[in-house]
C-alpha positions as protocol buffer text, in pm:
chain_id: "A"
residue {
  index: 1
  type: MET
  ca { x: 2140 y: -5180 z: 7471 }
}
residue {
  index: 2
  type: LEU
  ca { x: 2360 y: -5054 z: 7157 }
}
residue {
  index: 3
  type: TRP
  ca { x: 2658 y: -4874 z: 7326 }
}
residue {
  index: 4
  type: VAL
  ca { x: 2693 y: -4528 z: 7119 }
}
residue {
  index: 5
  type: PRO
  ca { x: 3027 y: -4370 z: 7053 }
}
residue {
  index: 6
  type: PRO
  ca { x: 3126 y: -3991 z: 7222 }
}
residue {
  index: 7
  type: TRP
  ca { x: 3113 y: -3844 z: 6875 }
}
residue {
  index: 8
  type: LEU
  ca { x: 2793 y: -3971 z: 6774 }
}
residue {
  index: 9
  type: LYS
  ca { x: 2646 y: -3868 z: 7024 }
}
residue {
  index: 10
  type: VAL
  ca { x: 2787 y: -3490 z: 6941 }
}
residue {
  index: 11
  type: ALA
  ca { x: 2618 y: -3567 z: 6599 }
}
residue {
  index: 12
  type: GLU
  ca { x: 2296 y: -3695 z: 6693 }
}
residue {
  index: 13
  type: LEU
  ca { x: 2220 y: -3386 z: 6908 }
}
residue {
  index: 14
  type: GLU
  ca { x: 2375 y: -3158 z: 6630 }
}
residue {
  index: 15
  type: GLU
  ca { x: 2100 y: -3325 z: 6372 }
}
residue {
  index: 16
  type: SER
  ca { x: 1800 y: -3295 z: 6670 }
}
residue {
  index: 17
  type: LEU
  ca { x: 1907 y: -2924 z: 6618 }
}
residue {
  index: 18
  type: GLY
  ca { x: 1818 y: -2880 z: 6272 }
}
residue {
  index: 19
  type: VAL
  ca { x: 2098 y: -2735 z: 6116 }
}
residue {
  index: 20
  type: ALA
  ca { x: 2079 y: -2632 z: 5748 }
}
residue {
  index: 21
  type: GLU
  ca { x: 2251 y: -2404 z: 5554 }
}
residue {
  index: 22
  type: ILE
  ca { x: 2064 y: -2056 z: 5524 }
}
residue {
  index: 23
  type: PRO
  ca { x: 2007 y: -1963 z: 5136 }
}
residue {
  index: 24
  type: GLY
  ca { x: 2131 y: -1662 z: 5036 }
}
residue {
  index: 25
  type: ALA
  ca { x: 2429 y: -1402 z: 5218 }
}
residue {
  index: 26
  type: ARG
  ca { x: 2350 y: -1537 z: 5537 }
}
residue {
  index: 27
  type: ALA
  ca { x: 2546 y: -1785 z: 5688 }
}
residue {
  index: 28
  type: HIS
  ca { x: 2459 y: -2039 z: 5952 }
}
residue {
  index: 29
  type: ASP
  ca { x: 2641 y: -1980 z: 6275 }
}
residue {
  index: 30
  type: ARG
  ca { x: 2648 y: -2369 z: 6370 }
}
residue {
  index: 31
  type: ILE
  ca { x: 2809 y: -2445 z: 6025 }
}
residue {
  index: 32
  type: VAL
  ca { x: 3068 y: -2143 z: 6025 }
}
residue {
  index: 33
  type: LEU
  ca { x: 3125 y: -2322 z: 6454 }
}
residue {
  index: 34
  type: TYR
  ca { x: 3184 y: -2631 z: 6243 }
}
residue {
  index: 35
  type: HIS
  ca { x: 3461 y: -2475 z: 6005 }
}
residue {
  index: 36
  type: SER
  ca { x: 3659 y: -2332 z: 6297 }
}
residue {
  index: 37
  type: PHE
  ca { x: 3794 y: -2677 z: 6343 }
}
residue {
  index: 38
  type: THR
  ca { x: 3948 y: -2703 z: 6064 }
}
residue {
  index: 39
  type: THR
  ca { x: 4248 y: -2512 z: 5854 }
}
residue {
  index: 40
  type: LEU
  ca { x: 4003 y: -2384 z: 5639 }
}
residue {
  index: 41
  type: GLU
  ca { x: 3838 y: -2196 z: 5887 }
}
residue {
  index: 42
  type: ALA
  ca { x: 3557 y: -2085 z: 5625 }
}
residue {
  index: 43
  type: THR
  ca { x: 3277 y: -1854 z: 5693 }
}
residue {
  index: 44
  type: SER
  ca { x: 3011 y: -1923 z: 5468 }
}
residue {
  index: 45
  type: ASP
  ca { x: 2793 y: -2223 z: 5474 }
}
residue {
  index: 46
  type: GLU
  ca { x: 2804 y: -2276 z: 5102 }
}
residue {
  index: 47
  type: ILE
  ca { x: 3110 y: -2415 z: 5122 }
}
residue {
  index: 48
  type: PRO
  ca { x: 3099 y: -2811 z: 5110 }
}
residue {
  index: 49
  type: TRP
  ca { x: 3154 y: -2866 z: 5504 }
}
residue {
  index: 50
  type: CYS
  ca { x: 3061 y: -3226 z: 5577 }
}
residue {
  index: 51
  type: SER
  ca { x: 3460 y: -3323 z: 5683 }
}
residue {
  index: 52
  type: SER
  ca { x: 3427 y: -2971 z: 5909 }
}
residue {
  index: 53
  type: PHE
  ca { x: 3120 y: -3129 z: 6054 }
}
residue {
  index: 54
  type: VAL
  ca { x: 3295 y: -3492 z: 6156 }
}
residue {
  index: 55
  type: ASN
  ca { x: 3594 y: -3253 z: 6256 }
}
residue {
  index: 56
  type: PHE
  ca { x: 3368 y: -3091 z: 6521 }
}
residue {
  index: 57
  type: CYS
  ca { x: 3183 y: -3390 z: 6644 }
}
residue {
  index: 58
  type: ILE
  ca { x: 3492 y: -3569 z: 6731 }
}
residue {
  index: 59
  type: ALA
  ca { x: 3670 y: -3290 z: 6890 }
}
residue {
  index: 60
  type: THR
  ca { x: 3413 y: -3183 z: 7104 }
}
residue {
  index: 61
  type: CYS
  ca { x: 3307 y: -3510 z: 7210 }
}
residue {
  index: 62
  type: GLY
  ca { x: 3505 y: -3490 z: 7573 }
}
residue {
  index: 63
  type: THR
  ca { x: 3770 y: -3701 z: 7461 }
}
residue {
  index: 64
  type: SER
  ca { x: 4166 y: -3684 z: 7351 }
}
residue {
  index: 65
  type: PHE
  ca { x: 4095 y: -3790 z: 7030 }
}
residue {
  index: 66
  type: GLY
  ca { x: 4280 y: -3609 z: 6741 }
}
residue {
  index: 67
  type: TYR
  ca { x: 4075 y: -3470 z: 6430 }
}
residue {
  index: 68
  type: THR
  ca { x: 4210 y: -3390 z: 6068 }
}
residue {
  index: 69
  type: ARG
  ca { x: 4165 y: -3037 z: 6068 }
}
residue {
  index: 70
  type: SER
  ca { x: 4098 y: -3070 z: 5708 }
}
residue {
  index: 71
  type: ALA
  ca { x: 3815 y: -2971 z: 5535 }
}
residue {
  index: 72
  type: ALA
  ca { x: 3892 y: -3249 z: 5257 }
}
residue {
  index: 73
  type: ALA
  ca { x: 3637 y: -3531 z: 5292 }
}
residue {
  index: 74
  type: ARG
  ca { x: 3925 y: -3777 z: 5228 }
}
residue {
  index: 75
  type: SER
  ca { x: 4158 y: -3641 z: 5454 }
}
residue {
  index: 76
  type: TRP
  ca { x: 3993 y: -3911 z: 5697 }
}
residue {
  index: 77
  type: LEU
  ca { x: 4094 y: -4180 z: 5508 }
}
residue {
  index: 78
  type: GLY
  ca { x: 4498 y: -4110 z: 5679 }
}
residue {
  index: 79
  type: TYR
  ca { x: 4255 y: -4130 z: 6010 }
}
residue {
  index: 80
  type: GLY
  ca { x: 4271 y: -4359 z: 6315 }
}
residue {
  index: 81
  type: ILE
  ca { x: 4213 y: -4720 z: 6277 }
}
residue {
  index: 82
  type: THR
  ca { x: 4145 y: -4872 z: 5939 }
}
residue {
  index: 83
  type: LEU
  ca { x: 3810 y: -5111 z: 5971 }
}
residue {
  index: 84
  type: GLY
  ca { x: 3735 y: -5393 z: 5726 }
}
residue {
  index: 85
  type: TYR
  ca { x: 3404 y: -5387 z: 5818 }
}
residue {
  index: 86
  type: PRO
  ca { x: 3212 y: -5069 z: 5954 }
}
residue {
  index: 87
  type: ALA
  ca { x: 3149 y: -5071 z: 6303 }
}
residue {
  index: 88
  type: TYR
  ca { x: 2816 y: -4818 z: 6476 }
}
residue {
  index: 89
  type: GLY
  ca { x: 2908 y: -4471 z: 6501 }
}
residue {
  index: 90
  type: CYS
  ca { x: 3287 y: -4543 z: 6245 }
}
residue {
  index: 91
  type: VAL
  ca { x: 3409 y: -4262 z: 6017 }
}
residue {
  index: 92
  type: SER
  ca { x: 3298 y: -4384 z: 5657 }
}
residue {
  index: 93
  type: VAL
  ca { x: 3441 y: -4243 z: 5320 }
}
residue {
  index: 94
  type: PHE
  ca { x: 3325 y: -4186 z: 4988 }
}
residue {
  index: 95
  type: LYS
  ca { x: 3312 y: -4098 z: 4647 }
}
residue {
  index: 96
  type: ARG
  ca { x: 3128 y: -3807 z: 4567 }
}
residue {
  index: 97
  type: GLY
  ca { x: 3057 y: -3916 z: 4192 }
}
residue {
  index: 98
  type: GLY
  ca { x: 3028 y: -4216 z: 4009 }
}
residue {
  index: 99
  type: ILE
  ca { x: 3222 y: -4515 z: 3982 }
}
residue {
  index: 100
  type: HIS
  ca { x: 3487 y: -4333 z: 3751 }
}
residue {
  index: 101
  type: GLU
  ca { x: 3609 y: -4108 z: 4035 }
}
residue {
  index: 102
  type: PRO
  ca { x: 4006 y: -4216 z: 4189 }
}
residue {
  index: 103
  type: GLY
  ca { x: 3991 y: -4477 z: 4467 }
}
residue {
  index: 104
  type: PRO
  ca { x: 4108 y: -4426 z: 4815 }
}
residue {
  index: 105
  type: GLU
  ca { x: 4470 y: -4356 z: 4742 }
}
residue {
  index: 106
  type: VAL
  ca { x: 4394 y: -4028 z: 4558 }
}
residue {
  index: 107
  type: ARG
  ca { x: 4303 y: -3782 z: 4841 }
}
residue {
  index: 108
  type: ASN
  ca { x: 4287 y: -3442 z: 4679 }
}
residue {
  index: 109
  type: ALA
  ca { x: 3964 y: -3584 z: 4403 }
}
residue {
  index: 110
  type: PRO
  ca { x: 3590 y: -3512 z: 4592 }
}
residue {
  index: 111
  type: GLY
  ca { x: 3450 y: -3676 z: 4845 }
}
residue {
  index: 112
  type: HIS
  ca { x: 3206 y: -3726 z: 5117 }
}
residue {
  index: 113
  type: VAL
  ca { x: 3265 y: -3823 z: 5494 }
}
residue {
  index: 114
  type: GLY
  ca { x: 3043 y: -3884 z: 5806 }
}
residue {
  index: 115
  type: PHE
  ca { x: 2919 y: -4143 z: 6069 }
}
residue {
  index: 116
  type: PHE
  ca { x: 2825 y: -4510 z: 5980 }
}
residue {
  index: 117
  type: LEU
  ca { x: 2461 y: -4602 z: 6131 }
}
residue {
  index: 118
  type: GLY
  ca { x: 2443 y: -4938 z: 5940 }
}
residue {
  index: 119
  type: PHE
  ca { x: 2232 y: -5069 z: 5586 }
}
residue {
  index: 120
  type: ASP
  ca { x: 1910 y: -5018 z: 5516 }
}
residue {
  index: 121
  type: GLU
  ca { x: 1713 y: -5273 z: 5338 }
}
residue {
  index: 122
  type: SER
  ca { x: 1883 y: -5238 z: 5017 }
}
residue {
  index: 123
  type: GLY
  ca { x: 2248 y: -5274 z: 5139 }
}
residue {
  index: 124
  type: ASN
  ca { x: 2315 y: -4897 z: 5101 }
}
residue {
  index: 125
  type: VAL
  ca { x: 2472 y: -4748 z: 5374 }
}
residue {
  index: 126
  type: ARG
  ca { x: 2288 y: -4517 z: 5654 }
}
residue {
  index: 127
  type: LEU
  ca { x: 2511 y: -4231 z: 5694 }
}
residue {
  index: 128
  type: LEU
  ca { x: 2454 y: -3939 z: 5949 }
}
residue {
  index: 129
  type: ALA
  ca { x: 2656 y: -3647 z: 5780 }
}
residue {
  index: 130
  type: GLY
  ca { x: 2670 y: -3257 z: 5779 }
}
residue {
  index: 131
  type: ASN
  ca { x: 2640 y: -3127 z: 5396 }
}
residue {
  index: 132
  type: GLN
  ca { x: 2377 y: -3393 z: 5334 }
}
residue {
  index: 133
  type: ASP
  ca { x: 2077 y: -3178 z: 5120 }
}
residue {
  index: 134
  type: ASP
  ca { x: 2257 y: -2880 z: 5307 }
}
residue {
  index: 135
  type: ARG
  ca { x: 2228 y: -2982 z: 5643 }
}
residue {
  index: 136
  type: VAL
  ca { x: 2279 y: -3227 z: 5921 }
}
residue {
  index: 137
  type: SER
  ca { x: 2093 y: -3559 z: 5815 }
}
residue {
  index: 138
  type: ILE
  ca { x: 2075 y: -3910 z: 5823 }
}
residue {
  index: 139
  type: LYS
  ca { x: 2072 y: -4004 z: 5466 }
}
residue {
  index: 140
  type: ALA
  ca { x: 2162 y: -4366 z: 5256 }
}
residue {
  index: 141
  type: PHE
  ca { x: 2439 y: -4411 z: 5003 }
}
residue {
  index: 142
  type: PRO
  ca { x: 2547 y: -4705 z: 4800 }
}
residue {
  index: 143
  type: ALA
  ca { x: 2769 y: -4911 z: 4967 }
}
residue {
  index: 144
  type: GLU
  ca { x: 3002 y: -4960 z: 4673 }
}
residue {
  index: 145
  type: ARG
  ca { x: 3091 y: -4597 z: 4655 }
}
residue {
  index: 146
  type: VAL
  ca { x: 3263 y: -4651 z: 5031 }
}
residue {
  index: 147
  type: LEU
  ca { x: 3644 y: -4576 z: 4991 }
}
residue {
  index: 148
  type: GLY
  ca { x: 3676 y: -4644 z: 5380 }
}
residue {
  index: 149
  type: HIS
  ca { x: 3584 y: -4673 z: 5696 }
}
residue {
  index: 150
  type: ARG
  ca { x: 3796 y: -4562 z: 6024 }
}
residue {
  index: 151
  type: TRP
  ca { x: 3788 y: -4603 z: 6356 }
}
residue {
  index: 152
  type: ALA
  ca { x: 3902 y: -4303 z: 6661 }
}
residue {
  index: 153
  type: ALA
  ca { x: 4227 y: -4398 z: 6854 }
}
């Protein structure tokens, strides 16, 4: 049986709830709750919320691990312990766009963050995260977009 990190259990529960953005002026209460775990404290589900989701999952998992409190995905590049190879449930940070985006040394560039689940048959990274197609979901990303993998410490 595979050990599941406590923050990943929270993320899996949130996915099972079907949390997704609400079109129009209304905002999903859960997404606003995720934002409350960052210093941004946004009140809209239209504001990028992948980092807010990761902050929420780690902050509420019942452990004493810290979290970034930042709404910026790349803020997670300075979190915890650097992993040379991803571990199930680790925090994985990605470039948002193409190969011409800056590397991990540029923390204020666009990015995406979530929890590593493994590789698919094409070698893409399977990620459980918020704000993927406007919902909490599992999605595959090209491995060459990875900026880093981190472990809570």
